[in-house]
Structure formats: C-alpha cells, structure tokens
C-alpha positions as CSV (number, residue, x, y, z in Angstrom):
1,M,26.8,-86.0,-165.1
2,H,27.0,-90.0,-165.6
3,R,23.6,-90.4,-167.6
4,K,21.6,-89.6,-170.4
5,L,24.8,-88.9,-172.4
6,L,24.0,-85.8,-175.2
7,P,25.1,-85.9,-178.4
8,L,28.9,-85.0,-178.8
9,L,31.3,-84.7,-181.9
10,P,33.8,-86.8,-181.0
11,G,38.0,-85.9,-182.2
12,A,38.4,-89.6,-183.3
13,V,37.4,-93.2,-183.6
14,I,39.4,-96.1,-183.0
15,G,38.1,-100.2,-183.9
16,N,38.9,-103.3,-185.1
17,G,35.6,-104.3,-186.5
18,R,34.5,-105.9,-183.3
19,M,35.0,-103.6,-180.9
20,L,34.6,-99.6,-182.0
21,A,35.7,-96.6,-179.5
22,T,35.5,-93.4,-180.1
23,I,37.8,-90.5,-178.3
24,K,37.3,-86.7,-177.9
25,N,39.6,-84.3,-178.8
26,T,40.9,-84.3,-175.1
27,G,41.6,-87.8,-175.2
28,E,38.7,-88.5,-172.7
29,L,37.3,-92.0,-173.8
30,Y,33.5,-91.0,-175.1
31,R,31.5,-94.7,-176.5
32,L,33.0,-98.2,-176.4
33,F,30.6,-100.7,-178.2
34,W,31.5,-104.5,-178.1
35,P,30.7,-107.1,-179.3
36,H,29.4,-105.6,-182.6
37,I,30.9,-101.8,-183.9
38,D,26.9,-100.8,-183.2
39,Q,25.8,-102.4,-180.6
40,A,25.9,-102.7,-177.4
41,Q,27.5,-99.3,-175.8
42,H,29.2,-99.7,-172.6
43,L,30.5,-96.4,-171.9
44,G,29.0,-94.5,-169.0
45,Q,32.7,-92.4,-168.4
46,F,36.4,-93.0,-168.3
47,I,38.4,-90.3,-167.5
48,V,42.1,-90.5,-166.2
49,G,44.7,-88.3,-164.1
50,V,47.4,-87.6,-162.8
51,R,48.0,-87.3,-158.8
52,Q,51.6,-86.1,-157.3
53,T,51.6,-87.9,-154.3
54,A,55.5,-86.8,-153.3
55,P,57.4,-84.0,-152.4
56,A,53.7,-82.5,-151.5
57,P,50.7,-84.5,-152.1
58,E,48.3,-83.0,-154.4
59,G,44.1,-84.0,-155.7
60,V,44.2,-85.4,-159.1
61,W,44.4,-83.3,-162.0
62,W,42.1,-84.8,-164.5
63,L,43.3,-85.0,-168.0
64,H,40.3,-83.9,-169.9
65,E,40.0,-80.9,-168.1
66,P,41.5,-77.2,-168.7
67,P,43.8,-75.8,-167.8
68,W,45.2,-79.3,-169.8
69,H,45.9,-78.0,-173.3
70,G,47.4,-80.0,-176.2
71,E,46.6,-81.5,-179.7
72,Q,45.6,-84.8,-181.4
73,H,46.3,-86.2,-184.7
74,Y,46.0,-90.3,-186.3
75,L,49.7,-92.2,-186.7
76,N,50.4,-91.8,-190.2
77,E,46.4,-92.3,-191.1
78,T,46.3,-95.6,-189.2
79,P,43.9,-95.8,-185.9
80,V,46.3,-95.4,-183.4
81,V,45.2,-91.9,-181.7
82,L,47.8,-89.9,-180.3
83,T,47.0,-87.0,-178.2
84,C,49.2,-84.4,-176.1
85,R,48.3,-83.1,-173.1
86,R,50.2,-80.1,-171.7
87,R,49.9,-78.6,-168.1
88,D,52.7,-75.7,-167.4
89,D,51.5,-75.3,-163.9
90,V,52.3,-78.2,-162.5
91,A,54.9,-79.1,-165.5
92,L,53.9,-82.0,-166.6
93,L,53.5,-83.4,-170.4
94,V,51.7,-86.3,-170.8
95,E,51.5,-88.4,-174.1
96,Q,48.4,-90.4,-174.7
97,A,48.5,-93.1,-177.6
98,D,45.0,-95.3,-177.9
99,F,44.5,-97.9,-180.3
100,I,42.8,-101.2,-180.5
101,L,44.2,-104.4,-181.1
102,P,43.4,-105.7,-184.4
103,D,43.3,-109.0,-183.4
104,E,41.8,-108.8,-179.6
105,D,39.3,-107.4,-178.3
106,V,41.6,-104.9,-175.9
107,L,41.4,-101.4,-176.3
108,A,45.2,-100.2,-175.3
109,R,45.9,-96.6,-173.4
110,Q,49.1,-96.0,-173.6
111,Y,50.6,-93.2,-171.7
112,R,54.3,-91.5,-171.3
113,L,54.4,-88.7,-168.3
114,T,57.3,-86.4,-168.8
115,N,58.3,-84.4,-165.6
116,L,58.9,-80.7,-166.9
117,S,59.8,-79.3,-163.1
118,D,63.3,-79.3,-161.9
119,R,62.4,-81.6,-158.9
120,V,61.8,-85.3,-158.4
121,R,58.3,-86.3,-157.7
122,T,56.3,-89.2,-157.1
123,L,52.9,-89.5,-159.8
124,N,49.8,-91.9,-160.0
125,L,47.8,-92.5,-162.7
126,V,44.4,-92.4,-161.6
127,V,41.5,-93.7,-163.2
128,Y,37.8,-93.0,-162.9
129,C,35.5,-95.6,-164.7
130,T,31.4,-96.4,-164.8
131,F,30.5,-98.5,-167.3
132,L,26.7,-98.7,-169.0
133,I,26.8,-102.5,-170.0
134,D,24.7,-103.3,-172.6
135,E,22.9,-99.7,-172.4
136,S,21.6,-100.7,-168.9
137,A,22.0,-99.2,-165.3
138,L,20.9,-102.8,-163.8
139,Y,21.9,-106.0,-162.7
140,D,25.7,-105.2,-163.5
141,T,28.3,-105.9,-160.4
142,M,32.0,-103.7,-160.4
143,Y,34.1,-105.8,-158.7
144,L,38.3,-105.3,-157.5
145,E,39.6,-108.8,-158.5
146,L,42.8,-108.8,-156.2
147,T,44.9,-111.4,-157.5
148,H,45.5,-110.1,-160.8
149,Q,44.6,-106.3,-159.5
150,T,42.4,-106.2,-161.8
151,L,38.8,-104.0,-162.0
152,I,35.9,-105.9,-163.4
153,Q,32.6,-105.0,-164.6
154,F,30.3,-107.3,-165.6
155,R,26.1,-107.8,-166.6
156,R,25.0,-111.0,-167.7
157,N,27.4,-112.3,-170.1
158,I,29.5,-109.0,-170.9
159,F,32.6,-108.5,-169.0
160,L,34.8,-105.6,-169.0
161,A,37.8,-105.3,-167.4
162,L,40.9,-102.4,-166.8
163,R,44.3,-103.6,-165.8
164,A,47.9,-101.8,-165.8
165,P,50.1,-104.4,-166.3
166,G,53.7,-103.9,-164.1
167,H,52.7,-101.0,-162.0
168,P,51.4,-101.9,-158.1
169,L,47.9,-100.8,-157.3
170,V,47.9,-98.1,-154.6
171,G,44.6,-97.1,-154.3
172,Y,41.3,-98.1,-155.4
173,H,37.6,-97.5,-154.7
174,T,33.9,-99.5,-156.2
175,G,30.5,-97.7,-155.5
176,R,27.2,-97.2,-157.1
177,R,27.3,-93.7,-159.3
178,D,25.2,-90.4,-158.4
179,T,24.9,-91.9,-154.9
180,P,26.7,-90.2,-152.0
181,G,29.0,-93.6,-152.6
182,D,30.4,-92.7,-156.0
183,P,33.8,-92.8,-156.0
184,L,34.7,-90.0,-158.2
185,E,34.9,-86.8,-155.4
186,P,37.6,-88.4,-153.1
187,A,39.4,-90.5,-155.9
188,S,39.5,-86.6,-156.8
189,R,40.9,-85.8,-153.5
190,G,43.6,-88.2,-154.0
191,E,41.5,-90.6,-151.0
192,F,40.8,-94.2,-151.7
193,Y,38.7,-96.0,-149.0
194,G,39.1,-99.8,-150.0
195,D,35.7,-100.5,-151.1
196,S,36.2,-103.3,-153.6
197,S,32.8,-104.4,-155.1
198,T,29.6,-103.0,-155.7
199,L,25.8,-103.9,-157.0
200,R,24.3,-102.0,-159.8
201,A,25.4,-98.7,-161.4
202,G,29.2,-99.2,-160.7
203,A,31.9,-96.8,-160.8
204,G,35.5,-97.1,-159.9
205,A,38.2,-95.5,-159.0
206,V,41.7,-97.1,-159.0
207,A,45.3,-95.4,-158.6
208,W,48.5,-97.0,-160.1
209,E,52.0,-96.1,-158.9
210,M,54.4,-95.0,-161.5
211,G,57.4,-94.3,-159.1
212,E,60.0,-91.4,-159.0
213,I,60.3,-89.3,-162.0
214,L,63.5,-87.0,-161.9
215,P,63.9,-83.9,-163.7
216,G,62.9,-84.1,-167.9
217,E,62.6,-87.8,-167.3
218,T,59.6,-90.0,-168.7
219,R,58.1,-92.6,-167.3
220,E,55.3,-95.1,-169.4
221,L,52.2,-97.3,-168.5
222,T,49.6,-98.2,-170.6
223,L,45.8,-99.3,-169.3
224,Y,44.0,-102.6,-171.0
225,L,41.0,-102.3,-171.1
226,A,39.4,-105.9,-172.2
227,A,35.9,-107.3,-173.4
228,A,34.7,-111.1,-173.0
229,S,32.0,-113.2,-172.4
230,S,33.4,-114.3,-169.1
231,E,35.8,-113.7,-166.1
232,A,38.1,-116.4,-167.4
233,A,38.6,-115.4,-170.4
234,V,38.5,-111.4,-170.0
235,L,41.7,-112.3,-167.5
236,E,42.9,-114.8,-169.7
237,L,42.6,-112.4,-172.4
238,L,44.5,-109.4,-170.3
239,S,47.4,-112.3,-169.5
240,R,47.7,-112.7,-173.2
241,V,48.0,-109.2,-173.9
242,S,50.3,-108.3,-170.8
243,G,52.8,-110.3,-172.2
244,K,53.9,-107.1,-174.6
245,S,54.5,-104.1,-173.9
246,G,52.4,-101.4,-174.7
247,Q,54.9,-99.9,-177.4
248,Q,55.0,-103.5,-178.8
249,W,51.2,-103.4,-179.3
250,R,51.3,-100.1,-180.6
251,E,54.0,-100.8,-183.1
252,E,52.2,-104.1,-184.5
253,T,48.8,-102.2,-184.6
254,A,50.1,-99.9,-186.4
255,G,52.0,-102.5,-188.8
256,F,48.7,-104.4,-189.3
257,W,47.1,-101.2,-190.4
258,E,50.4,-100.1,-192.5
259,R,49.9,-103.2,-194.1
260,W,46.3,-103.0,-194.8
261,L,46.1,-99.7,-196.6
262,N,49.1,-100.4,-198.8
263,H,48.2,-103.5,-200.4
264,R,46.3,-101.5,-203.1
265,P,49.1,-98.7,-203.5
266,L,48.6,-96.1,-205.8
267,P,51.7,-95.4,-207.2
268,G,53.1,-91.5,-207.4
269,E,51.0,-90.4,-204.7
270,E,52.2,-88.8,-201.5
271,G,51.4,-85.4,-199.4
272,E,48.2,-84.5,-197.5
273,E,45.6,-85.4,-199.9
274,H,47.0,-89.5,-200.2
275,G,47.2,-89.0,-196.6
276,A,43.5,-88.4,-196.7
277,F,42.8,-91.0,-199.3
278,R,44.0,-93.5,-196.5
279,R,42.3,-92.1,-194.0
280,S,39.1,-92.0,-195.7
281,L,39.5,-95.9,-196.3
282,M,40.8,-96.4,-192.9
283,V,37.4,-94.9,-191.4
284,L,35.5,-97.1,-193.8
285,K,37.1,-100.3,-192.4
286,L,36.6,-99.3,-189.0
287,L,32.7,-98.7,-189.7
288,T,32.4,-102.2,-191.1
289,N,31.5,-105.0,-189.2
290,R,34.9,-107.4,-190.1
291,E,32.4,-111.1,-188.9
292,T,29.4,-109.6,-191.0
293,G,30.3,-107.1,-193.9
294,G,27.7,-104.6,-192.7
295,S,28.7,-101.0,-192.2
296,I,27.5,-98.4,-190.0
297,A,26.7,-94.6,-191.0
298,A,29.0,-93.1,-188.4
299,P,29.7,-94.1,-184.9
300,E,26.3,-93.9,-182.7
301,F,26.5,-90.8,-180.8
302,D,22.6,-89.9,-180.5
303,P,21.3,-93.3,-178.7
304,F,18.3,-91.0,-177.3
305,Y,17.6,-89.4,-180.9
306,T,17.7,-85.9,-179.5
307,G,18.7,-84.1,-182.6
308,C,17.9,-87.2,-184.9
309,G,17.1,-90.5,-185.5
310,G,20.8,-92.2,-184.8
311,Y,23.7,-93.3,-187.2
312,G,24.8,-95.9,-186.1
313,Y,22.9,-98.1,-188.5
314,C,23.7,-99.9,-191.7
315,W,21.7,-98.3,-194.4
316,P,21.8,-100.5,-197.8
317,R,22.2,-97.1,-199.6
318,D,25.0,-95.9,-197.6
319,G,26.3,-99.2,-197.6
320,M,26.4,-99.4,-201.2
321,Y,28.3,-96.0,-201.8
322,T,31.1,-97.8,-198.8
323,A,31.2,-100.5,-201.1
324,L,31.7,-98.7,-204.5
325,A,34.8,-96.6,-202.8
326,F,35.8,-99.9,-201.3
327,D,36.0,-101.6,-205.2
328,E,36.7,-98.7,-206.7
329,A,39.9,-98.3,-204.7
330,G,40.6,-101.9,-205.0
331,Y,39.3,-103.0,-201.5
332,H,37.0,-106.4,-203.3
333,R,37.1,-108.1,-200.5
334,E,35.5,-105.4,-198.0
335,A,32.9,-104.6,-201.3
336,R,32.0,-108.3,-202.0
337,E,31.6,-108.9,-197.8
338,F,28.7,-105.8,-197.9
339,Y,27.3,-107.5,-201.0
340,R,27.4,-110.5,-199.0
341,F,25.5,-109.2,-195.7
342,A,22.9,-107.7,-198.3
343,S,21.9,-110.1,-199.9
344,R,21.6,-112.2,-196.6
345,V,19.0,-109.6,-194.8
346,Q,17.1,-109.0,-198.2
347,N,13.1,-109.0,-197.0
348,S,11.3,-112.2,-199.2
349,D,9.9,-109.9,-201.4
350,G,13.1,-108.5,-202.6
351,S,13.0,-105.2,-201.0
352,W,15.3,-104.3,-198.2
353,Q,14.6,-102.6,-194.5
354,Q,15.3,-99.0,-194.4
355,R,18.6,-99.8,-192.4
356,Y,19.5,-102.6,-190.1
357,F,22.0,-103.6,-187.2
358,T,25.3,-105.0,-188.4
359,N,24.2,-108.1,-186.9
360,G,21.2,-108.2,-189.8
361,F,18.1,-107.6,-187.4
362,W,16.1,-105.0,-188.3
363,A,16.9,-101.4,-187.3
364,P,14.2,-98.9,-185.6
365,T,12.4,-97.5,-188.7
366,W,10.0,-94.9,-189.9
367,G,9.5,-96.2,-194.1
368,K,11.0,-97.9,-196.4
369,Q,12.8,-96.7,-199.7
370,I,12.8,-98.3,-202.7
371,D,16.1,-96.5,-204.1
372,Q,17.8,-98.8,-202.0
373,V,16.8,-101.3,-204.1
374,G,18.0,-99.9,-207.3
375,A,21.1,-99.0,-205.8
376,V,22.1,-102.5,-203.9
377,L,21.0,-104.1,-207.5
378,W,23.2,-101.2,-209.2
379,G,26.2,-102.2,-206.5
380,Y,25.9,-106.0,-207.4
381,H,26.7,-105.5,-211.2
382,H,29.5,-102.6,-210.3
383,H,31.5,-105.1,-208.2
384,F,31.2,-108.4,-210.9
385,K,31.9,-105.8,-213.5
386,L,35.4,-104.9,-211.7
387,T,36.1,-108.5,-210.4
388,R,34.2,-111.3,-212.6
389,D,34.2,-113.3,-209.9
390,R,31.6,-116.1,-210.8
391,E,30.9,-117.3,-207.4
392,F,29.8,-113.9,-206.3
393,L,27.5,-113.7,-209.3
394,Q,26.2,-117.5,-208.3
395,E,25.7,-116.2,-204.8
396,I,23.7,-112.9,-205.6
397,W,21.8,-113.9,-208.6
398,P,18.9,-115.3,-206.1
399,S,18.7,-111.3,-204.5
400,T,19.2,-109.9,-207.8
401,F,16.2,-112.2,-209.1
402,L,13.9,-110.7,-206.4
403,G,15.2,-107.2,-206.3
404,A,14.5,-106.3,-209.7
405,A,11.0,-108.6,-209.9
406,Y,10.1,-106.4,-206.7
407,L,11.1,-103.1,-209.0
408,V,9.0,-104.3,-211.9
409,E,6.4,-104.7,-209.6
410,H,6.8,-101.4,-208.2
411,L,6.5,-99.2,-211.3
412,S,3.7,-96.9,-211.2
413,P,1.3,-96.2,-214.4
414,N,3.1,-93.6,-215.2
415,G,6.5,-95.5,-215.5
416,L,8.5,-94.0,-212.6
417,P,8.7,-95.8,-209.5
418,E,6.1,-96.0,-206.5
419,P,6.2,-92.9,-203.9
420,G,8.2,-93.8,-201.1
421,L,10.9,-92.1,-198.7
422,D,13.5,-89.9,-200.8
423,L,17.0,-90.5,-200.5
424,W,17.1,-88.1,-197.8
425,E,13.9,-89.7,-195.9
426,D,11.8,-86.7,-195.3
427,N,9.5,-87.1,-198.2
428,F,6.6,-88.9,-199.4
429,I,7.2,-88.7,-203.2
430,Q,7.9,-90.1,-206.8
431,S,11.3,-88.9,-206.5
432,T,14.1,-88.6,-209.4
433,Y,16.6,-90.2,-207.5
434,A,14.8,-93.1,-206.8
435,A,14.1,-93.5,-210.3
436,A,17.5,-92.8,-211.7
437,A,18.4,-95.9,-208.8
438,I,16.2,-98.1,-210.0
439,Y,17.5,-97.4,-213.6
440,G,20.3,-98.1,-212.8
441,G,19.5,-101.2,-210.6
442,L,17.5,-102.2,-213.4
443,R,19.9,-101.9,-215.6
444,G,22.5,-103.5,-213.3
445,A,20.3,-106.7,-213.3
446,A,20.1,-107.2,-216.6
447,A,23.3,-107.5,-217.4
448,L,23.8,-109.5,-214.7
449,A,21.1,-111.9,-216.0
450,G,23.1,-111.8,-219.1
451,S,26.0,-112.9,-217.7
452,I,24.0,-116.0,-216.0
453,G,22.2,-117.3,-218.6
454,A,18.7,-115.7,-218.0
455,P,18.4,-113.6,-221.4
456,E,14.2,-113.5,-220.8
457,K,15.0,-111.7,-217.4
458,A,18.0,-109.5,-219.7
459,K,15.4,-108.5,-221.8
460,K,12.4,-107.9,-219.6
461,W,14.7,-106.0,-217.1
462,S,16.1,-103.7,-220.0
463,E,12.7,-102.8,-220.9
464,A,11.7,-101.8,-217.6
465,A,15.1,-100.0,-217.6
466,E,14.6,-98.3,-220.7
467,T,10.4,-97.4,-219.4
468,V,11.9,-95.7,-216.2
469,R,14.3,-93.6,-217.9
470,K,11.9,-92.4,-220.6
471,S,9.6,-91.3,-217.6
472,I,12.5,-89.8,-215.8
473,L,12.3,-87.5,-219.1
474,T,9.0,-87.0,-219.7
475,H,7.7,-86.4,-216.4
476,L,10.5,-85.0,-214.2
477,W,12.1,-82.3,-215.9
478,N,11.1,-78.7,-214.7
479,P,11.5,-76.4,-217.7
480,D,10.5,-73.0,-216.0
481,R,13.5,-73.6,-213.7
482,Q,15.6,-75.6,-216.2
483,C,16.2,-78.4,-214.2
484,F,15.1,-81.3,-213.1
485,L,12.0,-81.7,-210.5
486,R,12.8,-83.4,-206.6
487,G,10.0,-85.1,-207.8
488,I,6.4,-85.4,-208.5
489,N,3.6,-86.4,-206.5
490,R,4.6,-85.6,-203.1
491,R,2.4,-86.6,-200.2
492,V,1.6,-83.5,-198.0
493,S,0.3,-83.2,-194.2
494,C,-0.8,-80.3,-192.4
495,Y,2.5,-80.3,-190.8
496,D,4.7,-80.1,-194.0
497,Y,2.2,-77.3,-195.2
498,Q,2.9,-75.0,-192.4
499,C,6.5,-76.0,-192.4
500,A,7.0,-74.9,-195.7
501,L,5.1,-71.5,-195.0
502,D,7.1,-71.0,-192.3
503,R,10.6,-71.7,-194.9
504,G,9.1,-68.8,-196.9
505,E,8.6,-71.3,-200.2
506,Q,6.4,-69.2,-202.6
507,A,5.2,-72.3,-203.9
508,W,2.9,-72.7,-200.8
509,K,1.7,-69.5,-200.9
510,D,-1.7,-70.0,-203.2
511,K,-2.3,-73.3,-201.9
512,E,-5.0,-74.4,-199.6
513,P,-3.9,-75.8,-196.4
514,P,-5.1,-79.4,-195.6
515,G,-7.3,-80.0,-192.4
516,L,-5.6,-81.0,-189.3
517,Y,-5.6,-85.0,-190.3
518,E,-6.0,-84.3,-193.8
519,I,-3.0,-85.8,-196.4
520,Y,-3.1,-84.5,-199.8
521,W,-0.7,-85.1,-203.2
522,V,1.5,-82.2,-205.0
523,E,1.6,-82.6,-208.3
524,K,5.3,-81.6,-208.2
525,D,8.1,-80.5,-206.1
526,T,10.2,-78.0,-207.8
527,R,12.7,-77.6,-205.0
528,I,16.4,-78.2,-206.6
529,D,18.1,-80.8,-204.7
530,S,21.6,-82.3,-205.0
531,S,20.4,-85.8,-205.2
532,L,19.5,-84.9,-209.1
533,L,23.4,-85.7,-209.7
534,G,22.5,-89.6,-209.2
535,L,21.5,-89.5,-212.7
536,V,24.9,-88.6,-213.6
537,F,26.6,-90.5,-210.9
538,P,26.4,-93.5,-209.9
539,F,23.5,-94.5,-212.1
540,R,24.2,-93.0,-215.2
541,V,20.5,-92.2,-216.6
542,L,22.0,-89.3,-218.9
543,E,25.9,-88.6,-219.7
544,P,27.8,-86.1,-217.7
545,G,27.8,-83.8,-221.0
546,H,24.3,-84.2,-221.7
547,P,22.3,-81.0,-222.4
548,L,19.9,-81.0,-219.8
549,M,22.5,-82.2,-216.8
550,D,24.5,-78.6,-218.2
551,S,21.7,-76.8,-217.0
552,T,21.0,-79.1,-213.3
553,V,24.7,-78.7,-212.6
554,K,24.6,-74.6,-212.9
555,N,21.5,-74.2,-211.2
556,I,23.0,-77.2,-208.4
557,T,25.7,-74.8,-207.9
558,R,24.2,-71.2,-208.3
559,V,21.1,-72.5,-205.6
560,L,22.4,-74.5,-203.8
561,G,25.9,-73.4,-203.1
562,N,27.0,-71.6,-200.2
563,N,28.2,-68.3,-200.0
564,R,29.5,-67.8,-196.9
565,V,31.7,-70.8,-196.5
566,G,31.1,-72.9,-199.0
567,G,30.0,-76.3,-199.9
568,V,27.1,-77.2,-201.5
569,H,23.3,-77.8,-199.5
570,R,21.2,-81.0,-200.0
571,Y,18.0,-79.0,-201.5
572,E,16.0,-75.7,-200.7
573,W,14.6,-74.9,-197.7
574,D,16.4,-77.9,-196.1
575,G,16.2,-76.9,-192.1
576,Y,17.7,-80.3,-190.9
577,R,20.2,-79.1,-187.9
578,G,19.9,-75.5,-189.3
579,G,20.3,-76.3,-192.9
580,N,24.2,-76.7,-193.3
581,P,26.2,-77.7,-196.3
582,W,26.8,-81.0,-196.4
583,I,30.0,-82.4,-197.2
584,L,29.1,-85.3,-199.7
585,T,26.8,-83.7,-201.8
586,T,29.6,-80.8,-202.3
587,L,32.2,-84.1,-203.1
588,W,29.2,-85.5,-205.3
589,L,29.1,-82.4,-207.5
590,G,32.9,-82.6,-207.5
591,I,32.9,-86.4,-209.3
592,V,30.3,-84.9,-211.9
593,H,32.3,-81.7,-212.4
594,A,35.5,-84.2,-213.0
595,L,33.6,-86.8,-215.1
596,R,32.4,-83.8,-217.2
597,G,36.3,-83.0,-217.6
598,E,36.2,-79.8,-215.2
599,Q,39.1,-80.7,-213.0
600,D,39.7,-77.1,-211.8
601,T,35.9,-76.8,-210.6
602,A,36.2,-80.7,-209.2
603,R,39.7,-80.0,-207.5
604,A,38.2,-76.9,-205.6
605,L,35.5,-78.9,-204.0
606,Y,37.9,-81.6,-203.0
607,R,39.2,-79.1,-201.3
608,W,36.8,-77.8,-199.7
609,A,35.8,-81.0,-198.2
610,L,39.5,-81.1,-196.9
611,D,39.6,-77.6,-195.3
612,N,36.4,-78.7,-193.3
613,A,37.2,-81.9,-191.9
614,G,38.0,-81.6,-187.7
615,P,41.2,-81.6,-186.6
616,T,42.3,-85.3,-186.7
617,G,41.4,-85.1,-190.7
618,L,37.5,-87.1,-190.3
619,L,35.0,-86.0,-192.5
620,P,31.8,-84.7,-190.6
621,E,28.3,-84.9,-192.7
622,Q,28.0,-81.1,-192.2
623,V,29.9,-77.9,-192.3
624,D,28.3,-74.9,-189.8
625,K,27.0,-72.8,-192.5
626,E,28.4,-69.4,-190.8
627,R,31.9,-70.4,-189.5
628,G,33.0,-73.4,-191.5
629,G,34.2,-76.6,-190.1
630,P,32.2,-79.9,-188.5
631,A,28.7,-79.1,-187.7
632,W,27.5,-82.4,-187.0
633,V,28.0,-86.8,-187.4
634,I,31.6,-87.2,-187.5
635,P,33.4,-89.1,-188.7
636,L,30.5,-89.8,-191.6
637,G,31.0,-93.4,-193.5
638,W,29.4,-91.7,-196.8
639,S,31.4,-88.3,-196.8
640,H,34.7,-90.5,-196.7
641,A,33.4,-92.7,-199.4
642,M,32.7,-90.0,-201.5
643,F,36.1,-88.0,-201.1
644,I,37.5,-91.6,-201.9
645,L,35.7,-91.6,-205.2
646,L,36.6,-88.0,-206.0
647,H,39.9,-88.1,-205.0
648,L,40.4,-91.5,-207.6
649,A,37.8,-89.6,-210.2
650,L,41.1,-86.4,-210.2
651,Q,43.5,-88.8,-210.7
652,G,41.8,-90.7,-213.7
653,K,41.1,-93.6,-211.9
654,L,37.9,-94.0,-211.4
655,S,36.5,-96.4,-213.5
656,F,33.1,-94.5,-214.5
657,A,35.6,-91.9,-216.7
658,K,36.3,-94.9,-218.9
659,E,32.6,-95.8,-219.5
660,K,30.7,-94.3,-222.5
C-alpha cells in the first residue's frame, strides 16, 4: 500500500515556490516536494481520521474512505483548498482547509469538526503518516519529540515535523511500515502502543484530543507539517508558526495571494471566466521555483515512468509559453526570472538540454530539441519588446549570441533546421514547428542585436531567418492535402514502421519495412499536426489570414477535431495515452481563430476547455475521448498558459493582435 505509488490525478495543488503539495479529491495528501517544487518528493502516505472515545468508543473513521463524501474547491482562486467531508451515518461534518504558508515551509491543515448528532461526544483527530524522505526508504528515523509533542522523521539533513498546537497528545505509536510493527492497523482500531521511535521506513500514528463537543457545536484543530534542515530548525519553525491560529494563517495566506493576483487587474472582468483566468495565473506561479525562476510542466505524479517519461521537470519549451503568458498578463517579473534561468543553464554551444530540474541540474532525457533554442530566443525578444528593460537585454545578450550562432550553424542545405526531436518528442524529423520556432528565434535575436548595437549580427540573423521562411514555403507545403506537412526527412525504425501499420496509416502500405535493426528516412510526413499553428502563433512565419493558413486551419479542425466530446487532437494517429484531445492544442487553435477575428469560434474552444476542467477548475493535459473530463496529467502548466493567452485574446488584450 505504501510503496510504488502509481499515477493518480490529484484534485488540487498548493505551494509557495519552495514547497509544493498535491491533494486528492478526498482531501488526502498525495505528494510533498521540498526544498524545490520538483525534488525531492517526501511523502509515502498521510491520512487523517476521526475517532469517537465517548460515549461509546469507536475505531477510526478515515476521512478519505467511503462512505465519507463531499466536495472540494479553491478559496477565491487562491491556493487555499477547501475540502468538505460529511458522513451521515456517524453524524459528522469535517471542513478541511489545506494551504502552505507563503514565507514559511509549513503546510497547514485546518480541520473544523461539527457534531451533527443529538448527543455530547468526545472526539480525537488521528493521523497516520509515513514519509519517504528524499524518495528513499533507507537511513531514516521517526521519533516522537515528547517535550514539544511533535512527531519527527528525518533522513540526513531533511527533517519533517508534525504538530497540533493547543491540543493534548493522547496516543502515539511508531513502527516500520509494511511490517507487523506498522501502526496503521492498531491505530485504525483506536490502539496506540506508545513506541516513540523506529529506524528505517518509519511510520507513525498520533491522536490529539478535541474534547467534548455539544450537539451542533464546531471544534477546530490545525496541523502544521514543517520542513527544515535540522531538528533545532524545524522545532523553531513550528514554535514560530504556532504563535498564530490556523484561521489567522489561512487569512494571511489567502491575502498574500489576493494581492499577487490583483496587482495587475483587468478592469471590467468578473465571473466564472475571470476566476478561471486568475486560477491559471495561480497555477503557473505554483509551478515556478521562486528561487531560480525555473517552471515545471506539472507536479510529478509518475516518478517510476509507468505511463510516461515524467512531468516534474522544466522544459525550456514549456517554460517559454509560461513566461509568455506571464508577460502578456503583465507579470513581467515572473517572466524575466524564467528567462534568466534559461540563460544560466544554456549549454556552452548555445543549445539547451531537453529538460532540467528547477535547480538547473540536467534532468533525464531522450534527446535534444532544436525548437527549444528558437523558442527561448523568441521569448527573450518578446519580453524585451514589452518591457524595454535594458538591464535584462544586457544580461541575456551573451545567451542570445550563443543561441543564434547555434541555430545558424545547424541549418541544413535545404535551409531548414537539422533533424531532431519534434515538438511532441516522438519523431526525429525536420519538423515544420521546429522551423517556425527557429525562424522566430532568429528574428528575435536579430531584433535584440539591433537594440544592443550589433548591426552585423542583426543582418546575418535576419537573413538566416528569411532563408528558413522561404524553405518552409518551398519544402513544407503539401498541395495534395492543402496543408503544411508535419515535416520532412523523418527517421524511421522497424518499430516505427510496425506501429504505423498497426494504426492503419495508409501512407505506409506500399513501403518496404526496414530490417530489424535498420534505420531509414521517410521523405515526407503527411500527417496533419496541430503544432502547425506555430506558423502563426507565436512565431508569426505567416499572418493569421494568409491563404495557406486558411486551408491549414480548416484541415486541422476537420481532421483533428473530436466529433464525440469536442477538442483537438495533437496529430493524426496519435496513440499516447489512448489518443485523446488535448486542452492546449484546442486553446492554441482558439488563439489563432481569435487573431483571425473569428471570435465566436475562438470562444467555443475556450468554453470547451473550461467545461472539461477538473472539479477544482484545474486544466489537464488531455480530455477523455469517450466521456470528456480530465484523462491525464493535472494541472498542466502549458494548458493554463494557453488558457491565459486565449482569455486575453478574446478580451482584445493580447499584444499579438496589435502586430502587423
């Protein structure tokens, strides 16, 4: 039950830029990351229950288990998550608020218990927890620090400590998880044996007295889960935060986020859509490391790569779209910090790795993507164009110089970027999206060169960009389908060939299969791909109303639109996670429609994304192609970034709408 945690979509996410936690829709704590939002994950299991000790003693009613039921939502689009749990057969209502303090690495869990029965009752709040500190089951110790009535588990220099100030500890028991000494089963019966310490794979159960509760009365208790690098530090931290009530911290946390969300108000907006816009900004902020500026794609939920290659990493590509959304919404500081992060982690040859940890370390990879170089350079220029920040320009100029030189050096004789992983990271190809990104990056670099006073570089990079643009029009248009190609010169293996046949792709029927270990190149990939929208947004190879884009947009809509639940698929024959429509591709199409002046069509796509959000309003990566609703990865930062951008486009507040 405790170990290999399989992928599960959380209901909510909370954090402060250093500590990040995800919560199930039952209110159960699911993941806990510290001291960075992407590493390490320290949680094995953390469940909370209620035990009645009088008038008739009962076992523990764990809140995450049926027949408890209820709902969950964010408090005014701030990362204060309210989970209501009710159980009529035991006449109890539990209102739970989860939040992480803005300036302290403390997760607060505020509980309000209401006695719905007609008799006086004495209740305890019970916690069972086991921490997988530093993602390891080795070398930890769990113990009860009796002086401060605090449960502590540590491994090397990571200390996690749990306390409920103002309530007497009435039971405790520690043991090794998944062994006969595991305290879960005894605690579930209301039995606490008093063992105060354990070595390796520690698990603990603790109970706090909430006292007699009259019929209809509500009693409150707040748990504080703190993280620090030593026992002294974590105890001092808990003592400091214990000086205020849980309600005070809740109000201060909500107030902090209200001020951040309101510092760039959009006048005249209110209602559900504005709330979703604010919530998307909140999500992007939560997924950004406040110390480095790196942003993760999503809170990691599949660390064993059972269904994917993981999401708790910073892709320069995703990060650019996050920074773009921040910039367009007026949050220039957050955008600047990402670009500063990008400039620090850039390779010496001007390229970027596929992905990073947010502390700048390389993350697991399966290849480079040249489109990311173009995207970051384009983003540098976009940020400077909006802010005219000369200090920023001076800081990122060396990175711009390296990146642009890399792009020029890696153009093929046909004028397109050399083959590499495509946007979706499943083909090695000269992709149209990569060509668009390189065009945008070189154009942006040339503009920055002009601003900094390097006219020769500006001329060289502008000419290279124009070469790429001409090559796109020469080599990547498919007259047979009246749409741009997905790409050309695709590398194919025997496995790729067989997968294509299994999917029924007609283009492969007459081809000779490669040998078992043979690799060969396919001249054209004719599959229609939503990433062709990058030709318009954001890289502006073509104007939104260009005749070739008229036809391309129509084909994307016709071929990739899902006729059952709506939305837009990534590309023809996409098989990832069953081949569902994606939120970000749907919103991407909506942005292009908005830029083309087709507001009604854009708004319909916008509403589709809202209608397929999770119960708390978080946007997933994919929507179930049969039933609708979240199908995989939630929240996805890129989805929320695209939502912000389409929201602004529909309000006429996207800077692209003003460009010619």
